[in-house]
C-alpha positions in Angstrom: 0.2 0.3 -0.1 2.9 2.4 0.6 5.4 1.3 -1.7 6.0 3.0 -5.0 8.5 2.2 -8.1 9.0 2.4 -11.5 6.9 0.3 -13.7 8.1 -0.3 -17.3 6.2 -1.9 -20.1 6.2 -2.4 -23.8 3.4 -3.2 -26.4 4.3 -5.3 -29.1 4.4 -3.7 -32.5 3.6 -0.1 -30.9 7.0 2.5 -30.5 6.9 3.6 -26.6 7.2 7.4 -27.8 3.8 6.8 -29.6 2.7 5.2 -26.2 4.0 8.2 -24.5 2.2 10.8 -26.8 -1.0 9.1 -26.5 -1.0 8.9 -22.5 0.3 12.4 -22.3 -2.9 13.8 -24.5 -4.9 11.9 -21.6 -3.0 14.0 -19.0 -0.9 10.9 -18.0 3.0 11.6 -17.6 5.0 8.6 -18.5 8.7 8.7 -20.3 10.1 6.6 -22.8 13.6 5.0 -22.3 15.6 3.7 -25.2 18.8 1.4 -24.9 21.0 4.4 -24.5 19.4 5.3 -21.1 19.4 2.0 -19.8 22.1 -0.2 -21.3 22.5 -2.9 -18.8 18.7 -3.8 -18.7 17.3 -3.2 -22.4 20.4 -4.3 -24.0 20.5 -7.5 -21.7 16.7 -8.2 -22.6 16.9 -7.5 -26.3 14.4 -4.2 -26.1 15.2 -1.4 -28.0 13.2 0.9 -25.8 10.4 1.1 -23.0 7.8 2.8 -21.7 8.5 4.3 -17.7 5.7 5.1 -15.6 7.0 6.3 -12.0 3.9 5.2 -10.1 3.9 6.6 -6.3 1.9 6.1 -3.3 0.3 9.4 -3.8 -1.5 8.0 -7.3 -5.0 7.2 -6.6 -6.4 3.9 -8.0 -8.6 6.3 -10.4 -5.5 7.7 -11.7 -4.2 4.0 -12.6 -7.3 3.0 -13.9 -7.4 6.1 -16.0 -4.0 5.1 -17.4 -4.6 1.7 -18.2 -8.2 2.6 -19.8 -6.3 5.1 -22.2 -3.5 2.4 -22.8 -6.0 -0.2 -23.7 -8.0 2.1 -26.0 -5.1 3.2 -27.6 -3.9 -0.5 -28.4 -7.4 -1.8 -29.0 -8.2 1.2 -31.5 -5.0 0.7 -33.5 
């Protein structure tokens, strides 16, 4: 309940920068990191880039639900 951390994810076939832009339009702040910024982690797993969400214990369930809903609409709508 009081923990927080960075949640990283990818969506097959969708550039993380596009995901970031879509979530930003819905007032959700995330970042995208490419292999140059996370050399050890991404290279080792064969990932070029990923989306990074810094989820904090101050985020509400409604905010998290909103993020998931935006992401789902974007992915399904493609």
